[in-house]
Biopython code that builds the backbone (N, CA, C, O; Angstrom):
import numpy as np
from Bio.PDB.StructureBuilder import StructureBuilder

atoms = [
    (1, "UNK", "N", (14.900, -17.349, 0.021)),
    (1, "UNK", "CA", (14.682, -18.432, -0.899)),
    (1, "UNK", "C", (14.083, -19.610, -0.144)),
    (1, "UNK", "O", (14.527, -19.932, 0.958)),
    (2, "UNK", "N", (13.115, -20.232, -0.708)),
    (2, "UNK", "CA", (12.457, -21.376, -0.114)),
    (2, "UNK", "C", (13.329, -22.629, -0.253)),
    (2, "UNK", "O", (14.098, -22.751, -1.207)),
    (3, "UNK", "N", (13.209, -23.542, 0.685)),
    (3, "UNK", "CA", (13.962, -24.788, 0.629)),
    (3, "UNK", "C", (13.133, -25.913, 0.040)),
    (3, "UNK", "O", (13.227, -27.056, 0.487)),
    (4, "UNK", "N", (12.329, -25.602, -0.951)),
    (4, "UNK", "CA", (11.593, -26.613, -1.685)),
    (4, "UNK", "C", (11.835, -26.415, -3.179)),
    (4, "UNK", "O", (12.165, -25.319, -3.631)),
    (5, "UNK", "N", (11.668, -27.481, -3.921)),
    (5, "UNK", "CA", (11.889, -27.447, -5.365)),
    (5, "UNK", "C", (10.724, -26.741, -6.051)),
    (5, "UNK", "O", (9.561, -27.025, -5.764)),
    (6, "UNK", "N", (11.035, -25.836, -6.943)),
    (6, "UNK", "CA", (10.018, -25.168, -7.754)),
    (6, "UNK", "C", (9.553, -26.160, -8.816)),
    (6, "UNK", "O", (10.320, -26.499, -9.717)),
    (7, "UNK", "N", (8.313, -26.627, -8.724)),
    (7, "UNK", "CA", (7.803, -27.689, -9.591)),
    (7, "UNK", "C", (7.783, -27.267, -11.060)),
    (7, "UNK", "O", (8.066, -28.085, -11.936)),
    (8, "UNK", "N", (7.457, -26.019, -11.342)),
    (8, "UNK", "CA", (7.427, -25.572, -12.743)),
    (8, "UNK", "C", (8.819, -25.610, -13.359)),
    (8, "UNK", "O", (8.980, -26.045, -14.500)),
    (9, "UNK", "N", (9.822, -25.160, -12.616)),
    (9, "UNK", "CA", (11.197, -25.197, -13.112)),
    (9, "UNK", "C", (11.673, -26.636, -13.241)),
    (9, "UNK", "O", (12.349, -26.977, -14.212)),
    (10, "UNK", "N", (11.331, -27.484, -12.279)),
    (10, "UNK", "CA", (11.734, -28.888, -12.317)),
    (10, "UNK", "C", (11.166, -29.588, -13.553)),
    (10, "UNK", "O", (11.908, -30.233, -14.294)),
    (11, "UNK", "N", (9.868, -29.468, -13.778)),
    (11, "UNK", "CA", (9.229, -30.118, -14.933)),
    (11, "UNK", "C", (9.794, -29.571, -16.235)),
    (11, "UNK", "O", (10.011, -30.327, -17.182)),
    (12, "UNK", "N", (10.035, -28.261, -16.291)),
    (12, "UNK", "CA", (10.602, -27.651, -17.499)),
    (12, "UNK", "C", (12.040, -28.093, -17.739)),
    (12, "UNK", "O", (12.510, -28.062, -18.877)),
    (13, "UNK", "N", (12.745, -28.503, -16.692)),
    (13, "UNK", "CA", (14.140, -28.919, -16.822)),
    (13, "UNK", "C", (14.288, -30.385, -17.224)),
    (13, "UNK", "O", (15.300, -30.768, -17.812)),
    (14, "UNK", "N", (13.282, -31.208, -16.909)),
    (14, "UNK", "CA", (13.366, -32.622, -17.265)),
    (14, "UNK", "C", (13.500, -32.776, -18.775)),
    (14, "UNK", "O", (12.744, -32.184, -19.546)),
    (15, "UNK", "N", (14.475, -33.582, -19.180)),
    (15, "UNK", "CA", (14.723, -33.857, -20.599)),
    (15, "UNK", "C", (14.889, -32.569, -21.408)),
    (15, "UNK", "O", (14.510, -32.519, -22.579)),
    (16, "UNK", "N", (15.448, -31.539, -20.795)),
    (16, "UNK", "CA", (15.681, -30.237, -21.455)),
    (16, "UNK", "C", (14.389, -29.641, -22.017)),
    (16, "UNK", "O", (14.398, -29.019, -23.079)),
    (17, "UNK", "N", (13.285, -29.831, -21.302)),
    (17, "UNK", "CA", (12.009, -29.249, -21.708)),
    (17, "UNK", "C", (11.136, -30.161, -22.542)),
    (17, "UNK", "O", (9.956, -29.871, -22.738)),
    (18, "UNK", "N", (11.682, -31.248, -23.033)),
    (18, "UNK", "CA", (10.919, -32.170, -23.877)),
    (18, "UNK", "C", (9.853, -32.902, -23.055)),
    (18, "UNK", "O", (8.763, -33.173, -23.557)),
    (19, "UNK", "N", (10.162, -33.220, -21.801)),
    (19, "UNK", "CA", (9.205, -33.918, -20.934)),
    (19, "UNK", "C", (7.900, -33.134, -20.815)),
    (19, "UNK", "O", (6.813, -33.699, -20.934)),
    (20, "UNK", "N", (8.018, -31.841, -20.583)),
    (20, "UNK", "CA", (6.834, -30.982, -20.437)),
    (20, "UNK", "C", (5.995, -31.013, -21.709)),
    (20, "UNK", "O", (4.768, -31.079, -21.639)),
    (21, "UNK", "N", (6.641, -30.968, -22.862)),
    (21, "UNK", "CA", (5.927, -31.015, -24.140)),
    (21, "UNK", "C", (5.249, -32.367, -24.344)),
    (21, "UNK", "O", (4.127, -32.430, -24.845)),
    (22, "UNK", "N", (5.930, -33.454, -23.956)),
    (22, "UNK", "CA", (5.336, -34.791, -24.069)),
    (22, "UNK", "C", (4.078, -34.898, -23.215)),
    (22, "UNK", "O", (3.045, -35.387, -23.674)),
    (23, "UNK", "N", (4.174, -34.430, -21.948)),
    (23, "UNK", "CA", (3.023, -34.503, -21.042)),
    (23, "UNK", "C", (1.864, -33.685, -21.595)),
    (23, "UNK", "O", (0.719, -34.136, -21.573)),
    (24, "UNK", "N", (2.151, -32.501, -22.084)),
    (24, "UNK", "CA", (1.119, -31.634, -22.647)),
    (24, "UNK", "C", (0.409, -32.323, -23.811)),
    (24, "UNK", "O", (-0.820, -32.320, -23.889)),
    (25, "UNK", "N", (1.188, -32.908, -24.706)),
    (25, "UNK", "CA", (0.619, -33.594, -25.870)),
    (25, "UNK", "C", (-0.201, -34.816, -25.443)),
    (25, "UNK", "O", (-1.310, -35.029, -25.934)),
    (26, "UNK", "N", (0.351, -35.615, -24.526)),
    (26, "UNK", "CA", (-0.341, -36.833, -24.107)),
    (26, "UNK", "C", (-1.613, -36.539, -23.324)),
    (26, "UNK", "O", (-2.595, -37.268, -23.461)),
    (27, "UNK", "N", (-1.621, -35.497, -22.513)),
    (27, "UNK", "CA", (-2.853, -35.123, -21.803)),
    (27, "UNK", "C", (-3.980, -34.864, -22.797)),
    (27, "UNK", "O", (-5.100, -35.345, -22.620)),
    (28, "UNK", "N", (-3.677, -34.107, -23.831)),
    (28, "UNK", "CA", (-4.683, -33.792, -24.844)),
    (28, "UNK", "C", (-5.085, -35.033, -25.626)),
    (28, "UNK", "O", (-6.268, -35.240, -25.898)),
    (29, "UNK", "N", (-4.107, -35.864, -25.991)),
    (29, "UNK", "CA", (-4.372, -37.066, -26.786)),
    (29, "UNK", "C", (-5.248, -38.063, -26.027)),
    (29, "UNK", "O", (-6.213, -38.591, -26.578)),
    (30, "UNK", "N", (-4.908, -38.320, -24.761)),
    (30, "UNK", "CA", (-5.677, -39.269, -23.949)),
    (30, "UNK", "C", (-7.085, -38.729, -23.691)),
    (30, "UNK", "O", (-8.057, -39.482, -23.763)),
    (31, "UNK", "N", (-7.202, -37.450, -23.394)),
    (31, "UNK", "CA", (-8.523, -36.850, -23.141)),
    (31, "UNK", "C", (-9.394, -36.902, -24.392)),
    (31, "UNK", "O", (-10.578, -37.230, -24.312)),
    (32, "UNK", "N", (-8.816, -36.580, -25.543)),
    (32, "UNK", "CA", (-9.583, -36.620, -26.792)),
    (32, "UNK", "C", (-10.022, -38.038, -27.116)),
    (32, "UNK", "O", (-11.164, -38.251, -27.524)),
    (33, "UNK", "N", (-9.138, -39.011, -26.942)),
    (33, "UNK", "CA", (-9.497, -40.412, -27.172)),
    (33, "UNK", "C", (-10.631, -40.853, -26.268)),
    (33, "UNK", "O", (-11.492, -41.632, -26.676)),
    (34, "UNK", "N", (-10.633, -40.355, -25.037)),
    (34, "UNK", "CA", (-11.691, -40.706, -24.094)),
    (34, "UNK", "C", (-13.029, -40.129, -24.518)),
    (34, "UNK", "O", (-14.053, -40.809, -24.441)),
    (35, "UNK", "N", (-13.030, -38.874, -24.967)),
    (35, "UNK", "CA", (-14.275, -38.227, -25.381)),
    (35, "UNK", "C", (-14.836, -38.866, -26.650)),
    (35, "UNK", "O", (-16.044, -39.071, -26.766)),
    (36, "UNK", "N", (-13.964, -39.174, -27.589)),
    (36, "UNK", "CA", (-14.415, -39.710, -28.878)),
    (36, "UNK", "C", (-14.728, -41.201, -28.802)),
    (36, "UNK", "O", (-15.700, -41.651, -29.409)),
    (37, "UNK", "N", (-13.922, -41.984, -28.064)),
    (37, "UNK", "CA", (-14.067, -43.445, -28.082)),
    (37, "UNK", "C", (-14.333, -44.061, -26.715)),
    (37, "UNK", "O", (-14.234, -45.281, -26.580)),
    (38, "UNK", "N", (-14.663, -43.282, -25.706)),
    (38, "UNK", "CA", (-14.774, -43.785, -24.337)),
    (38, "UNK", "C", (-16.144, -44.259, -23.926)),
    (38, "UNK", "O", (-16.625, -43.884, -22.857)),
    (39, "UNK", "N", (-16.787, -45.067, -24.736)),
    (39, "UNK", "CA", (-18.111, -45.597, -24.376)),
    (39, "UNK", "C", (-17.968, -46.660, -23.285)),
    (39, "UNK", "O", (-16.967, -47.374, -23.232)),
    (40, "UNK", "N", (-18.966, -46.756, -22.427)),
    (40, "UNK", "CA", (-18.962, -47.775, -21.378)),
    (40, "UNK", "C", (-17.910, -47.530, -20.326)),
    (40, "UNK", "O", (-17.693, -46.398, -19.896)),
    (41, "UNK", "N", (-17.260, -48.599, -19.915)),
    (41, "UNK", "CA", (-16.258, -48.518, -18.854)),
    (41, "UNK", "C", (-14.835, -48.365, -19.367)),
    (41, "UNK", "O", (-13.891, -48.481, -18.586)),
    (42, "UNK", "N", (-14.655, -48.110, -20.649)),
    (42, "UNK", "CA", (-13.310, -47.957, -21.208)),
    (42, "UNK", "C", (-12.681, -46.665, -20.685)),
    (42, "UNK", "O", (-13.333, -45.622, -20.628)),
    (43, "UNK", "N", (-11.409, -46.751, -20.306)),
    (43, "UNK", "CA", (-10.734, -45.595, -19.726)),
    (43, "UNK", "C", (-9.353, -45.416, -20.342)),
    (43, "UNK", "O", (-8.634, -46.385, -20.588)),
    (44, "UNK", "N", (-8.998, -44.167, -20.584)),
    (44, "UNK", "CA", (-7.639, -43.827, -20.989)),
    (44, "UNK", "C", (-6.811, -43.600, -19.737)),
    (44, "UNK", "O", (-7.350, -43.414, -18.646)),
    (45, "UNK", "N", (-5.484, -43.617, -19.905)),
    (45, "UNK", "CA", (-4.631, -43.487, -18.735)),
    (45, "UNK", "C", (-3.293, -42.864, -19.123)),
    (45, "UNK", "O", (-2.734, -43.178, -20.174)),
    (46, "UNK", "N", (-2.785, -41.975, -18.262)),
    (46, "UNK", "CA", (-1.445, -41.410, -18.392)),
    (46, "UNK", "C", (-0.757, -41.551, -17.042)),
    (46, "UNK", "O", (-1.246, -41.051, -16.029)),
    (47, "UNK", "N", (0.386, -42.239, -17.037)),
    (47, "UNK", "CA", (1.136, -42.465, -15.804)),
    (47, "UNK", "C", (2.487, -41.777, -15.905)),
    (47, "UNK", "O", (3.206, -41.945, -16.890)),
    (48, "UNK", "N", (2.829, -41.000, -14.878)),
    (48, "UNK", "CA", (4.126, -40.345, -14.786)),
    (48, "UNK", "C", (4.885, -41.005, -13.645)),
    (48, "UNK", "O", (4.417, -41.032, -12.507)),
    (49, "UNK", "N", (6.070, -41.542, -13.961)),
    (49, "UNK", "CA", (6.880, -42.246, -12.970)),
    (49, "UNK", "C", (8.254, -41.578, -12.911)),
    (49, "UNK", "O", (8.958, -41.507, -13.918)),
    (50, "UNK", "N", (8.630, -41.091, -11.728)),
    (50, "UNK", "CA", (9.934, -40.471, -11.516)),
    (50, "UNK", "C", (10.720, -41.316, -10.525)),
    (50, "UNK", "O", (10.237, -41.617, -9.434)),
    (51, "UNK", "N", (11.944, -41.701, -10.913)),
    (51, "UNK", "CA", (12.810, -42.507, -10.065)),
    (51, "UNK", "C", (14.110, -41.744, -9.846)),
    (51, "UNK", "O", (14.673, -41.182, -10.785)),
    (52, "UNK", "N", (14.582, -41.727, -8.609)),
    (52, "UNK", "CA", (15.782, -40.972, -8.246)),
    (52, "UNK", "C", (16.900, -41.931, -7.845)),
    (52, "UNK", "O", (16.687, -42.863, -7.069)),
    (53, "UNK", "N", (18.105, -41.686, -8.390)),
    (53, "UNK", "CA", (19.265, -42.489, -8.032)),
    (53, "UNK", "C", (20.464, -41.567, -7.849)),
    (53, "UNK", "O", (20.726, -40.700, -8.683)),
    (54, "UNK", "N", (21.178, -41.760, -6.770)),
    (54, "UNK", "CA", (22.344, -40.920, -6.494)),
    (54, "UNK", "C", (23.440, -41.189, -7.522)),
    (54, "UNK", "O", (23.657, -42.328, -7.936)),
    (55, "UNK", "N", (24.128, -40.114, -7.926)),
    (55, "UNK", "CA", (25.244, -40.223, -8.865)),
    (55, "UNK", "C", (26.537, -40.123, -8.069)),
    (55, "UNK", "O", (26.857, -39.059, -7.538)),
    (56, "UNK", "N", (27.277, -41.213, -7.982)),
    (56, "UNK", "CA", (28.556, -41.210, -7.273)),
    (56, "UNK", "C", (28.418, -40.818, -5.814)),
    (56, "UNK", "O", (27.450, -41.179, -5.144)),
    (57, "UNK", "N", (29.413, -40.064, -5.330)),
    (57, "UNK", "CA", (29.431, -39.624, -3.939)),
    (57, "UNK", "C", (29.229, -38.123, -3.807)),
    (57, "UNK", "O", (29.579, -37.545, -2.777)),
    (58, "UNK", "N", (28.679, -37.486, -4.818)),
    (58, "UNK", "CA", (28.500, -36.033, -4.777)),
    (58, "UNK", "C", (27.038, -35.670, -4.519)),
    (58, "UNK", "O", (26.242, -36.517, -4.113)),
    (59, "UNK", "N", (26.702, -34.431, -4.753)),
    (59, "UNK", "CA", (25.350, -33.944, -4.474)),
    (59, "UNK", "C", (24.482, -33.940, -5.730)),
    (59, "UNK", "O", (23.747, -32.985, -5.980)),
    (60, "UNK", "N", (24.573, -35.014, -6.518)),
    (60, "UNK", "CA", (23.752, -35.131, -7.719)),
    (60, "UNK", "C", (22.877, -36.371, -7.651)),
    (60, "UNK", "O", (23.233, -37.373, -7.030)),
    (61, "UNK", "N", (21.721, -36.282, -8.305)),
    (61, "UNK", "CA", (20.855, -37.431, -8.497)),
    (61, "UNK", "C", (20.490, -37.509, -9.975)),
    (61, "UNK", "O", (20.395, -36.490, -10.658)),
    (62, "UNK", "N", (20.291, -38.725, -10.454)),
    (62, "UNK", "CA", (19.800, -38.942, -11.803)),
    (62, "UNK", "C", (18.304, -39.198, -11.675)),
    (62, "UNK", "O", (17.879, -40.140, -11.006)),
    (63, "UNK", "N", (17.516, -38.353, -12.319)),
    (63, "UNK", "CA", (16.066, -38.504, -12.287)),
    (63, "UNK", "C", (15.651, -39.214, -13.569)),
    (63, "UNK", "O", (15.799, -38.680, -14.668)),
    (64, "UNK", "N", (15.130, -40.424, -13.411)),
    (64, "UNK", "CA", (14.615, -41.182, -14.544)),
    (64, "UNK", "C", (13.133, -40.873, -14.669)),
    (64, "UNK", "O", (12.361, -41.107, -13.739)),
    (65, "UNK", "N", (12.741, -40.350, -15.817)),
    (65, "UNK", "CA", (11.330, -40.027, -16.044)),
    (65, "UNK", "C", (10.752, -41.035, -17.036)),
    (65, "UNK", "O", (11.371, -41.376, -18.044)),
    (66, "UNK", "N", (9.556, -41.492, -16.717)),
    (66, "UNK", "CA", (8.898, -42.493, -17.559)),
    (66, "UNK", "C", (7.436, -42.096, -17.728)),
    (66, "UNK", "O", (6.714, -41.906, -16.750)),
    (67, "UNK", "N", (7.014, -41.975, -18.971)),
    (67, "UNK", "CA", (5.624, -41.679, -19.297)),
    (67, "UNK", "C", (5.009, -42.898, -19.958)),
    (67, "UNK", "O", (5.539, -43.402, -20.948)),
    (68, "UNK", "N", (3.917, -43.370, -19.431)),
    (68, "UNK", "CA", (3.193, -44.484, -20.020)),
    (68, "UNK", "C", (1.761, -44.026, -20.255)),
    (68, "UNK", "O", (1.123, -43.471, -19.361)),
    (69, "UNK", "N", (1.260, -44.263, -21.465)),
    (69, "UNK", "CA", (-0.115, -43.847, -21.729)),
    (69, "UNK", "C", (-0.874, -44.922, -22.467)),
    (69, "UNK", "O", (-0.305, -45.714, -23.219)),
    (70, "UNK", "N", (-2.180, -44.933, -22.233)),
    (70, "UNK", "CA", (-3.119, -45.755, -22.971)),
    (70, "UNK", "C", (-4.177, -44.818, -23.497)),
    (70, "UNK", "O", (-4.906, -44.190, -22.729)),
    (71, "UNK", "N", (-4.260, -44.726, -24.816)),
    (71, "UNK", "CA", (-5.211, -43.843, -25.477)),
    (71, "UNK", "C", (-6.237, -44.695, -26.210)),
    (71, "UNK", "O", (-5.877, -45.596, -26.967)),
    (72, "UNK", "N", (-7.491, -44.412, -25.988)),
    (72, "UNK", "CA", (-8.553, -45.178, -26.648)),
    (72, "UNK", "C", (-8.605, -44.851, -28.135)),
    (72, "UNK", "O", (-8.411, -43.706, -28.545)),
    (73, "UNK", "N", (-8.870, -45.880, -28.931)),
    (73, "UNK", "CA", (-9.053, -45.723, -30.375)),
    (73, "UNK", "C", (-10.397, -46.334, -30.754)),
    (73, "UNK", "O", (-11.100, -46.887, -29.908)),
    (74, "UNK", "N", (-10.740, -46.229, -32.014)),
    (74, "UNK", "CA", (-12.033, -46.731, -32.481)),
    (74, "UNK", "C", (-12.187, -48.231, -32.231)),
    (74, "UNK", "O", (-13.267, -48.691, -31.860)),
    (75, "UNK", "N", (-11.124, -48.984, -32.429)),
    (75, "UNK", "CA", (-11.203, -50.440, -32.312)),
    (75, "UNK", "C", (-10.457, -51.002, -31.107)),
    (75, "UNK", "O", (-10.210, -52.206, -31.053)),
    (76, "UNK", "N", (-10.104, -50.191, -30.172)),
    (76, "UNK", "CA", (-9.360, -50.665, -29.004)),
    (76, "UNK", "C", (-8.604, -49.532, -28.331)),
    (76, "UNK", "O", (-9.188, -48.526, -27.928)),
    (77, "UNK", "N", (-7.296, -49.713, -28.218)),
    (77, "UNK", "CA", (-6.469, -48.681, -27.597)),
    (77, "UNK", "C", (-5.042, -48.793, -28.121)),
    (77, "UNK", "O", (-4.639, -49.814, -28.677)),
    (78, "UNK", "N", (-4.295, -47.717, -27.927)),
    (78, "UNK", "CA", (-2.866, -47.741, -28.248)),
    (78, "UNK", "C", (-2.117, -47.352, -26.982)),
    (78, "UNK", "O", (-2.558, -46.499, -26.212)),
    (79, "UNK", "N", (-0.972, -48.000, -26.786)),
    (79, "UNK", "CA", (-0.160, -47.750, -25.599)),
    (79, "UNK", "C", (1.287, -47.520, -26.012)),
    (79, "UNK", "O", (1.766, -48.057, -27.011)),
    (80, "UNK", "N", (1.969, -46.703, -25.209)),
    (80, "UNK", "CA", (3.373, -46.434, -25.461)),
    (80, "UNK", "C", (4.028, -46.017, -24.152)),
    (80, "UNK", "O", (3.394, -45.432, -23.274)),
    (81, "UNK", "N", (5.311, -46.332, -24.046)),
    (81, "UNK", "CA", (6.108, -45.926, -22.890)),
    (81, "UNK", "C", (7.337, -45.184, -23.396)),
    (81, "UNK", "O", (8.019, -45.656, -24.306)),
    (82, "UNK", "N", (7.621, -44.030, -22.811)),
    (82, "UNK", "CA", (8.813, -43.251, -23.150)),
    (82, "UNK", "C", (9.600, -43.010, -21.874)),
    (82, "UNK", "O", (9.030, -42.615, -20.857)),
    (83, "UNK", "N", (10.919, -43.248, -21.919)),
    (83, "UNK", "CA", (11.773, -43.078, -20.748)),
    (83, "UNK", "C", (12.978, -42.222, -21.097)),
    (83, "UNK", "O", (13.438, -42.206, -22.239)),
    (84, "UNK", "N", (13.482, -41.511, -20.095)),
    (84, "UNK", "CA", (14.675, -40.711, -20.271)),
    (84, "UNK", "C", (15.262, -40.408, -18.904)),
    (84, "UNK", "O", (14.627, -40.656, -17.879)),
    (85, "UNK", "N", (16.486, -39.866, -18.890)),
    (85, "UNK", "CA", (17.146, -39.515, -17.636)),
    (85, "UNK", "C", (17.686, -38.096, -17.704)),
    (85, "UNK", "O", (18.136, -37.636, -18.754)),
    (86, "UNK", "N", (17.633, -37.403, -16.557)),
    (86, "UNK", "CA", (18.160, -36.045, -16.450)),
    (86, "UNK", "C", (18.911, -35.918, -15.135)),
    (86, "UNK", "O", (18.361, -36.249, -14.084)),
    (87, "UNK", "N", (20.171, -35.440, -15.163)),
    (87, "UNK", "CA", (20.899, -35.240, -13.913)),
    (87, "UNK", "C", (20.502, -33.913, -13.262)),
    (87, "UNK", "O", (20.349, -32.900, -13.944)),
    (88, "UNK", "N", (20.336, -33.928, -11.943)),
    (88, "UNK", "CA", (20.015, -32.731, -11.169)),
    (88, "UNK", "C", (20.981, -32.636, -9.996)),
    (88, "UNK", "O", (21.440, -33.651, -9.472)),
    (89, "UNK", "N", (21.282, -31.415, -9.594)),
    (89, "UNK", "CA", (22.020, -31.170, -8.370)),
    (89, "UNK", "C", (21.017, -31.037, -7.238)),
    (89, "UNK", "O", (19.890, -30.587, -7.440)),
    (90, "UNK", "N", (21.439, -31.432, -6.046)),
    (90, "UNK", "CA", (20.608, -31.301, -4.853)),
    (90, "UNK", "C", (21.246, -30.225, -3.986)),
    (90, "UNK", "O", (22.360, -30.390, -3.490)),
    (91, "UNK", "N", (20.524, -29.121, -3.810)),
    (91, "UNK", "CA", (21.017, -27.997, -3.020)),
    (91, "UNK", "C", (20.507, -28.041, -1.598)),
    (91, "UNK", "O", (19.971, -29.053, -1.147)),
    (92, "UNK", "N", (20.677, -26.943, -0.901)),
    (92, "UNK", "CA", (20.279, -26.801, 0.495)),
    (92, "UNK", "C", (18.799, -27.148, 0.661)),
    (92, "UNK", "O", (17.952, -26.635, -0.071)),
    (93, "UNK", "N", (18.496, -28.000, 1.606)),
    (93, "UNK", "CA", (17.118, -28.394, 1.879)),
    (93, "UNK", "C", (16.549, -29.372, 0.871)),
    (93, "UNK", "O", (15.358, -29.679, 0.919)),
    (94, "UNK", "N", (17.381, -29.873, -0.048)),
    (94, "UNK", "CA", (16.909, -30.835, -1.035)),
    (94, "UNK", "C", (16.387, -30.224, -2.313)),
    (94, "UNK", "O", (15.759, -30.914, -3.116)),
    (95, "UNK", "N", (16.635, -28.933, -2.521)),
    (95, "UNK", "CA", (16.152, -28.255, -3.727)),
    (95, "UNK", "C", (16.854, -28.834, -4.954)),
    (95, "UNK", "O", (18.083, -28.863, -5.018)),
    (96, "UNK", "N", (16.066, -29.293, -5.924)),
    (96, "UNK", "CA", (16.605, -29.842, -7.162)),
    (96, "UNK", "C", (16.772, -28.739, -8.195)),
    (96, "UNK", "O", (15.871, -27.926, -8.400)),
    (97, "UNK", "N", (17.936, -28.717, -8.845)),
    (97, "UNK", "CA", (18.206, -27.713, -9.860)),
    (97, "UNK", "C", (19.192, -28.255, -10.880)),
    (97, "UNK", "O", (19.991, -29.141, -10.577)),
    (98, "UNK", "N", (19.130, -27.724, -12.070)),
    (98, "UNK", "CA", (20.085, -28.084, -13.115)),
    (98, "UNK", "C", (21.435, -27.424, -12.834)),
    (98, "UNK", "O", (22.481, -28.012, -13.108)),
    (99, "UNK", "N", (21.418, -26.192, -12.283)),
    (99, "UNK", "CA", (22.649, -25.476, -11.977)),
    (99, "UNK", "C", (23.321, -26.059, -10.740)),
    (99, "UNK", "O", (22.646, -26.491, -9.806)),
    (100, "UNK", "N", (24.635, -26.069, -10.737)),
    (100, "UNK", "CA", (25.380, -26.579, -9.595)),
    (100, "UNK", "C", (25.287, -25.612, -8.424)),
    (100, "UNK", "O", (25.529, -24.417, -8.593)),
    (101, "UNK", "N", (24.936, -26.113, -7.226)),
    (101, "UNK", "CA", (24.882, -25.248, -6.043)),
    (101, "UNK", "C", (26.283, -24.763, -5.681)),
    (101, "UNK", "O", (27.282, -25.409, -5.998)),
    (102, "UNK", "N", (26.333, -23.623, -5.018)),
    (102, "UNK", "CA", (27.596, -23.045, -4.569)),
    (102, "UNK", "C", (27.698, -23.279, -3.068)),
    (102, "UNK", "O", (26.755, -23.000, -2.327)),
    (103, "UNK", "N", (28.834, -23.787, -2.624)),
    (103, "UNK", "CA", (28.999, -24.073, -1.198)),
    (103, "UNK", "C", (29.250, -22.782, -0.427)),
    (103, "UNK", "O", (30.069, -21.953, -0.823)),
    (104, "UNK", "N", (28.525, -22.629, 0.688)),
    (104, "UNK", "CA", (28.700, -21.473, 1.562)),
    (104, "UNK", "C", (29.817, -21.745, 2.554)),
    (104, "UNK", "O", (30.351, -22.853, 2.611)),
    (105, "UNK", "N", (30.165, -20.739, 3.329)),
    (105, "UNK", "CA", (31.215, -20.879, 4.337)),
    (105, "UNK", "C", (30.866, -21.927, 5.390)),
    (105, "UNK", "O", (31.762, -22.581, 5.925)),
    (106, "UNK", "N", (29.577, -22.098, 5.698)),
    (106, "UNK", "CA", (29.183, -23.045, 6.742)),
    (106, "UNK", "C", (29.029, -24.473, 6.209)),
    (106, "UNK", "O", (28.577, -25.353, 6.941)),
    (107, "UNK", "N", (29.398, -24.715, 4.945)),
    (107, "UNK", "CA", (29.351, -26.068, 4.400)),
    (107, "UNK", "C", (28.021, -26.449, 3.795)),
    (107, "UNK", "O", (27.851, -27.583, 3.345)),
    (108, "UNK", "N", (27.077, -25.533, 3.774)),
    (108, "UNK", "CA", (25.781, -25.814, 3.168)),
    (108, "UNK", "C", (25.800, -25.412, 1.700)),
    (108, "UNK", "O", (26.601, -24.574, 1.286)),
    (109, "UNK", "N", (24.921, -26.008, 0.928)),
    (109, "UNK", "CA", (24.827, -25.686, -0.486)),
    (109, "UNK", "C", (23.652, -24.753, -0.739)),
    (109, "UNK", "O", (22.577, -24.932, -0.166)),
    (110, "UNK", "N", (23.853, -23.774, -1.581)),
    (110, "UNK", "CA", (22.777, -22.888, -2.031)),
    (110, "UNK", "C", (22.798, -22.895, -3.544)),
    (110, "UNK", "O", (23.778, -23.328, -4.149)),
    (111, "UNK", "N", (21.757, -22.433, -4.146)),
    (111, "UNK", "CA", (21.713, -22.371, -5.596)),
    (111, "UNK", "C", (22.547, -21.231, -6.098)),
    (111, "UNK", "O", (22.589, -20.170, -5.475)),
    (112, "UNK", "N", (23.213, -21.426, -7.214)),
    (112, "UNK", "CA", (24.022, -20.376, -7.822)),
    (112, "UNK", "C", (23.076, -19.280, -8.291)),
    (112, "UNK", "O", (22.087, -19.550, -8.973)),
    (113, "UNK", "N", (23.382, -18.056, -7.926)),
    (113, "UNK", "CA", (22.534, -16.927, -8.323)),
    (113, "UNK", "C", (22.844, -16.529, -9.761)),
    (113, "UNK", "O", (24.010, -16.359, -10.117)),
    (114, "UNK", "N", (21.825, -16.380, -10.581)),
    (114, "UNK", "CA", (21.970, -15.949, -11.961)),
    (114, "UNK", "C", (21.822, -14.446, -12.026)),
    (114, "UNK", "O", (20.884, -13.896, -11.449)),
    (115, "UNK", "N", (22.722, -13.767, -12.714)),
    (115, "UNK", "CA", (22.643, -12.311, -12.866)),
    (115, "UNK", "C", (22.007, -11.959, -14.172)),
    (115, "UNK", "O", (21.851, -10.779, -14.485)),
]
sb = StructureBuilder()
sb.init_structure("model")
sb.init_model(0)
sb.init_chain("A")
sb.init_seg("    ")
for serial, (resi, resn, name, xyz) in enumerate(atoms, 1):
    if name == "N":
        sb.init_residue(resn, " ", resi, " ")
    sb.init_atom(name, np.array(xyz, "f"), 0.0, 1.0, " ", f" {name:<3s}", serial, name[0])
structure = sb.get_structure()
């Protein structure tokens, strides 16, 4: 097992999968607004901001996800910000997972194996 976080699983786990759907929708919305209304130097924008904060004294972090977008419209632009939080466990090597790691005999954490 690799000691890095699987990005696809991480993104799918944020906000119980809603984050991934939001990003997918906003990518299409901002791109379409740019093609239809992006004359001159006008630009659409999608910003993804992830903030990590330790939860108590255990091996958990709270990941705050924030999506901010500016989508071009016919007469200007529309902007919106959406924020949410998802708790993650930090396993061996810093691997982020929704499942609680299992402590090994040597005191290290590994991910719980799913059968």
